[in-house]
N, C-alpha and C positions, 0 to 999 in steps of 0.2 A: 459686310454691309450689303443689304439687298437693294437691287435697282429694279425699277418698274418701267416697262416700255411705254411709249406715248399712247399706244392703243389701250393698255391696261389703265393708264391714268384717265384717259377719255371715258372709258367704260365706267370707272368709279365716279367720275363727276356727273355722269348722266343718271345715276341711280337717284330716284326720288325727285327728279327734275322734269317737269313736263316740257321744258324748253327744248329738250332733245327728242321730243316725241316725233317731230318731223324728220324726214330723211336728211342725213348730213350731206353737205355739198360734196360733189364728186371730186376725188383727188386725182387729177390728171396733170400730166406735165404741161407747164406753161410755156409760152414761146420763149426761146432762148434769149431773145432781145430784152426781156424783162429781168430785173434783178433776181427774183425767185426762180424764174425759168433757167437763168444762167447758173445759179447755184445748183439746181436740180441736175442740170446737164453735167456740170463738173463732178458732182458726187456720183452720178451714174457711171461715168467713164472710170472714175477712180475705183468704184466697186468692182467693175469688170476686171481691172488689172490686179487688184489685191486678191480677189477671189481666186483667180487663175494662178497667180504666182505663189500665193500662200499654199495652195494645194500642191503645187509642184515642189515647193521647199519641203513640205511634210513628207512627200513621197521620196524625195532624194535622200533624206536623212533617216528614213524609217528603218532601213536595213544596214546602216553604216555606223551606228552608234559605237564610238570608241574603236572603230576599225581604221587603223592608220592608212593602209593602202587604198581602201575603198573611199575614204574621205578625200584623199589626195586626188583621186580620180574625178570626184564630183565637185571639188572645190570651185572650179571656174563656173560651173553651172549654178551653184548656190549663190556665188557672188553676183552673177548676172541677174538672177531673179530678185535678189535683195535690191540691187541697183535699179531695177525696173520699178519696184515699189517706191523707192525713194524719188525717182523721177516723176512718178505719177502723183505723189503727194505734193511735190514742188509745183507741178503744173496745175493741180487743183487749187492750191493755195493762191497762185497768181490769178487764176480765173475768178475765184471768189472775191478776192480783194478788188480786182478790176470792176466786177459787177456791182459790188455793194458799197464801195467808198462814196460817201455823200449821196447815197441813193435811198434815203429814208422816205419812201412814198407810201400812200395809203394802201393797205393790203385787204383783199376780200377774204371771206371765210375759206374759199378754196386755196388761196395763196398761203394762208396760215397753216392749213392742214397739210399742204405739200411741204412746207418748211418743217413742220413737226415730223413728217414722214422721213425727210432727208436727215434730220438730226438723229432719228432712230437708226437709220442706215449707218451713219457715221459711228454711232455707239457700237454697233455690231462689228464694223470694220476694225475699230481700235481693239476690241476684245479679241478679234481674230489675229491681229498682228501680235498682241501680247502672248497669245497661246503659241503661235507659230514661231516667233523669234525666241521665245523661252525654250521651246522644244529643240530648236537648232543649237542654241547656245549650250544646252545641257548635254548635247551629244558630241560636242567637239573634242578633238584630241589636240595635243600641244602643237603638232605639225601643221594644223590648219586653223587653230584658234585665232592667232594674231590677225591674219588677213581678213578672215570672215567676220570676226567680232568687230573690227574697225568699220566694215561696211554696214553691219547691222546697227551699230551705234550711230552712224551717220543718218541712217533711215529713221531710227527712233527719235533723233533730235529734230526731225521735221514734223512730228505729230502735233506738238503744242502750237507751233506757228501756223499749222493748217487749221486747227480748231479755233484759235483765237478770233480771226475775222468772222467766222460763222457765228460764234457766240455773241460777238459785238453787234453784228447785224440783227440777229434774232432779238437781242435785248433792246435795240434801238427802235424796232418796228412794233413793239408791243402796244404802244400808244396810238398807232395809226390805223387800227383795224376799222373796216367799214363792212357794210353788207352782211351784218350778222357775225362778222369775224370776232367781235369782242367776246363772244361766247367761248371761243377757243383760246383766248389769250392766257388763261390760267394753265392750260395744258402746255402751251408753248413755253411759258416760264418754267414749268416743272421739267420739261424736256431739256432745257438749257442747263438747269441745275443738275439733272441726272448725268448729262454729258460731261459737265465739269468734274463731277465725282468720279466718273469712269476714267477720264483722262488722268486725274491725280493718282488713282489707284494703279493704272497701267504704268505711269511714269515711275512710281515707287517700286513696282514689281520688276520693271526692266532696269532699274538702277540708273535712270537718266538724271542728270543734274538739272534742277529746275532754275 
């Protein structure tokens, strides 16, 4: 199945429409005290953690595939990086739930564009985790598999709980757009749909029980 980024979707919607002839609202981080700003802040922090720790995991297992002694040496480091990703997912989930529960307020075009951008970031992060965890799991030997696989499974099981409140909030605010924001609601809806598809694909690929 082919997925399209929010930017691609937005470009497609703009073709043949004079409505998009004017410059689009600038996408800048909103104040953390607003729901969208808090969501953006939580995802930005999560992005930093996943990007760093996923790269470290890839590096750790790159030269140790099926090497028993080498994997035993790096096992603790692998577990520490996986646990850091799990903790970051849990923290981001808590932050998003806290910021968006009962917070369906009118969103400007800039708010909606920032939310679309954040959903695109989450899509990339989930695909990164799918690739990274899959690479680690495929390289494990029996001596390290049990402990490391358990940590990875625990982290994987946090993906859906993290995505759900983001999807719920994005779905709830589609009818609240103001200040020209209604123009971007179709893009927001398409982004949520793409995110749901990517999560489902990743869950199936990683063998997570839904």
